[in-house]
C-alpha positions as CSV (number, residue, x, y, z in Angstrom):
1,M,-0.2,0.0,0.1
2,A,1.2,3.6,-0.7
3,D,2.0,5.7,1.9
4,N,-0.4,8.5,0.9
5,V,-3.4,6.4,1.3
6,I,-5.4,5.9,4.0
7,P,-7.4,3.0,4.4
8,L,-11.4,3.7,5.0
9,R,-11.9,1.2,7.8
10,P,-9.2,0.6,10.2
11,V,-7.8,-2.9,10.8
12,R,-9.7,-5.0,13.9
13,P,-9.7,-8.2,14.8
14,C,-12.1,-10.7,13.2
15,P,-14.8,-11.4,16.0
16,I,-14.6,-15.4,14.7
17,C,-11.3,-16.3,15.1
18,G,-9.2,-12.6,16.1
19,Q,-7.2,-12.1,13.3
20,N,-6.9,-8.7,11.1
21,S,-10.4,-7.9,9.1
22,S,-9.0,-7.5,5.7
23,Q,-10.7,-4.3,3.5
24,A,-12.2,-7.2,0.9
25,F,-14.5,-8.9,3.8
26,H,-14.8,-6.5,6.6
27,P,-15.3,-6.8,9.6
28,F,-14.2,-10.4,8.8
29,C,-10.7,-11.9,7.8
30,S,-12.1,-13.8,5.2
31,G,-15.4,-15.1,3.4
32,R,-15.2,-18.4,5.5
33,C,-15.9,-16.5,8.7
34,A,-18.5,-14.3,6.9
35,D,-19.8,-17.1,5.9
36,I,-19.7,-19.1,9.4
37,D,-21.4,-15.5,10.9
38,L,-24.1,-16.0,8.2
39,N,-24.8,-19.3,10.0
40,R,-24.9,-18.1,13.3
41,W,-27.6,-16.4,12.5
42,L,-29.5,-17.6,9.9
43,T,-29.7,-20.7,12.8
44,G,-30.7,-18.9,15.5
45,S,-27.5,-18.6,17.6
46,Y,-27.4,-14.9,18.1
47,V,-30.9,-15.0,19.4
48,I,-31.6,-12.8,22.6
49,P,-34.1,-14.6,25.0
50,A,-37.2,-12.9,26.3
51,G,-37.8,-12.1,29.8
52,T,-41.0,-13.3,31.1
53,G,-42.7,-10.4,32.5
54,E,-45.5,-11.0,35.1
55,D,-47.7,-8.6,33.3
56,D,-47.9,-11.4,30.1
57,G,-52.0,-11.1,29.4
58,G,-51.3,-12.8,26.0
59,D,-50.8,-12.1,22.2
60,D,-52.6,-8.8,21.4
61,A,-50.6,-6.0,21.0
62,P,-50.2,-3.2,23.3
63,G,-52.7,-0.3,23.1
64,L,-55.4,-2.0,20.8
65,P,-58.7,-3.6,22.0
66,A,-59.1,-6.9,22.2
67,P,-61.3,-8.5,19.4
68,E,-65.0,-8.5,19.4
69,D,-66.8,-12.7,18.9
70,D,-69.4,-10.5,16.5
71,D,-66.8,-10.0,14.2
72,I,-65.2,-13.4,13.2
């Protein structure tokens, strides 16, 4: 790389393997690590568990009236 070229993104460790990230696969170091991350998203590994609240009245959206029986 020329001395007068400033990279747009700083080099950071890959979140999967810890090696330096590359410009082509930022923030990952390679296509392999990008694919591993995508697989984790698609299989639900990054899901944040929902907390159980005491006021769990049902599946109705808050602020909406409950449907009436004659509407069905």
